[in-house]
C-alpha positions as CSV (number, residue, x, y, z in Angstrom):
1,M,-22.6,-20.1,-45.6
2,R,-23.8,-17.0,-43.9
3,L,-26.4,-18.8,-41.8
4,K,-23.8,-21.2,-40.3
5,Q,-21.6,-18.4,-38.9
6,R,-24.4,-16.4,-37.4
7,G,-23.5,-17.0,-33.7
8,A,-19.7,-17.4,-34.2
9,T,-18.9,-13.8,-33.0
10,L,-20.9,-14.3,-29.8
11,V,-19.2,-17.6,-29.1
12,E,-15.7,-16.1,-29.7
13,F,-16.5,-13.1,-27.5
14,A,-17.7,-15.5,-24.7
15,L,-14.4,-17.4,-24.9
16,V,-12.2,-14.3,-24.8
17,L,-14.1,-12.3,-22.2
18,P,-12.8,-14.1,-19.1
19,L,-9.2,-13.6,-20.3
20,L,-9.9,-9.9,-20.9
21,F,-11.3,-9.6,-17.4
22,L,-8.2,-11.3,-15.9
23,I,-5.9,-9.0,-17.8
24,L,-8.0,-5.9,-16.7
25,D,-8.0,-7.2,-13.1
26,G,-4.2,-7.6,-13.2
27,M,-3.6,-4.1,-14.5
28,I,-5.9,-2.5,-12.0
29,S,-4.5,-4.6,-9.1
30,F,-0.9,-3.7,-10.1
31,S,-1.8,0.0,-10.2
32,M,-3.4,-0.2,-6.8
33,V,-0.3,-1.9,-5.4
34,M,2.0,0.7,-6.8
35,Y,-0.2,3.5,-5.5
36,D,-0.3,2.0,-2.0
37,K,3.5,1.5,-2.0
38,V,4.0,5.1,-2.8
39,I,1.6,6.2,0.0
40,L,3.3,3.8,2.5
41,T,6.7,5.3,1.5
42,N,5.4,8.8,1.9
43,A,3.9,8.0,5.3
44,V,7.2,6.6,6.6
45,R,9.0,9.7,5.3
46,E,6.5,12.0,7.0
47,A,6.8,10.1,10.3
48,V,10.6,10.0,10.3
49,R,10.8,13.7,9.5
50,A,8.4,14.5,12.4
51,G,10.5,12.3,14.7
52,S,13.8,13.7,13.6
53,L,13.1,17.3,14.4
54,I,14.5,18.4,17.7
55,Q,11.7,20.0,19.6
56,N,10.7,20.4,23.2
57,P,9.2,18.0,24.2
58,K,10.6,15.4,21.7
59,L,8.0,13.2,20.0
60,S,7.7,9.7,21.5
61,S,7.9,6.5,19.4
62,T,4.1,6.2,19.7
63,Q,3.5,9.7,18.5
64,I,5.9,9.1,15.5
65,A,4.0,5.9,14.7
66,D,0.7,7.7,14.9
67,V,1.9,10.2,12.2
68,A,2.5,7.3,9.8
69,R,-0.8,5.6,10.7
70,S,-2.7,8.8,10.3
71,Y,-1.2,9.4,6.9
72,C,-2.0,5.8,5.8
73,A,-5.6,6.1,7.1
74,T,-6.1,9.2,5.0
75,Y,-4.5,8.1,1.7
76,L,-4.4,4.3,1.4
77,L,-6.9,2.6,-0.9
78,S,-8.9,0.6,1.5
79,F,-12.5,1.2,0.2
80,G,-14.1,2.0,3.5
81,A,-12.3,-0.5,5.8
82,A,-9.6,1.0,8.1
83,P,-6.2,-0.1,6.8
84,V,-4.1,-2.1,9.3
85,V,-0.6,-0.7,9.2
86,S,2.2,-2.0,11.4
87,V,4.7,0.7,12.3
88,V,8.0,0.2,14.2
89,V,10.0,3.2,15.3
90,T,13.6,2.8,16.4
91,Q,15.3,5.7,18.1
92,A,17.8,6.3,20.9
93,A,16.4,6.4,24.4
94,D,17.6,10.0,24.7
95,P,17.5,11.3,21.1
96,V,20.0,14.1,20.6
97,F,21.6,15.8,17.6
98,Q,23.0,13.4,15.0
99,T,21.3,10.2,16.3
100,P,19.2,8.2,13.9
101,V,15.5,7.7,13.8
102,T,14.2,4.8,11.8
103,V,10.6,4.1,10.9
104,T,9.4,0.9,9.3
105,A,5.8,0.4,8.2
106,S,4.2,-2.8,6.8
107,Y,0.8,-3.1,5.1
108,T,-0.9,-6.2,3.8
109,F,-2.5,-5.5,0.4
110,Q,-5.3,-7.7,-0.8
111,S,-6.9,-7.5,-4.2
112,L,-10.3,-5.8,-3.9
113,L,-11.7,-6.2,-7.4
114,M,-13.0,-9.7,-8.4
115,G,-12.3,-11.3,-5.1
116,H,-10.6,-14.6,-5.5
117,F,-12.5,-15.7,-8.6
118,L,-10.5,-14.2,-11.5
119,T,-7.9,-12.3,-9.5
120,A,-4.3,-12.4,-10.6
121,M,-3.1,-12.2,-7.0
122,R,-4.4,-15.1,-4.9
123,T,-2.2,-14.4,-1.9
124,P,-1.9,-11.2,0.1
125,L,1.0,-9.0,-0.7
126,V,2.9,-7.4,2.2
127,L,4.2,-3.9,1.3
128,T,7.1,-2.6,3.5
129,S,8.9,0.7,3.6
130,T,11.7,2.0,5.8
131,A,13.2,5.4,6.2
132,T,16.1,6.6,8.4
133,R,16.9,10.2,9.2
134,W,19.3,11.9,11.6
135,N,18.0,14.0,14.4
136,E,18.3,17.7,13.6
């Protein structure tokens, strides 16, 4: 009886291993998505804060967007590639006290682990974050 079951453990392990890799890939990908979402939200907050402060001269929409892009370039998980972040800034033509500044940023997340072989996310995921703050 013992000789017939000699390779059974190896066969069972070989059958279960792809499922374990798929679960592990899903957990790591989900963690990376959540991390990047938090970073994107913080980048938008930093940009809207910089844009809402009344200073002389007032930051332009391009400068506000650059704050968000710089934050994302520093902290997003991109593994060497420069992250492509789309930033839209909406503010009054002549921003004065108590006028809103809105910053919206979008980032396309793609799973970086097992490519498209065993990945749980086959299509790119677009992360978006928006923040609005009154000029101070």
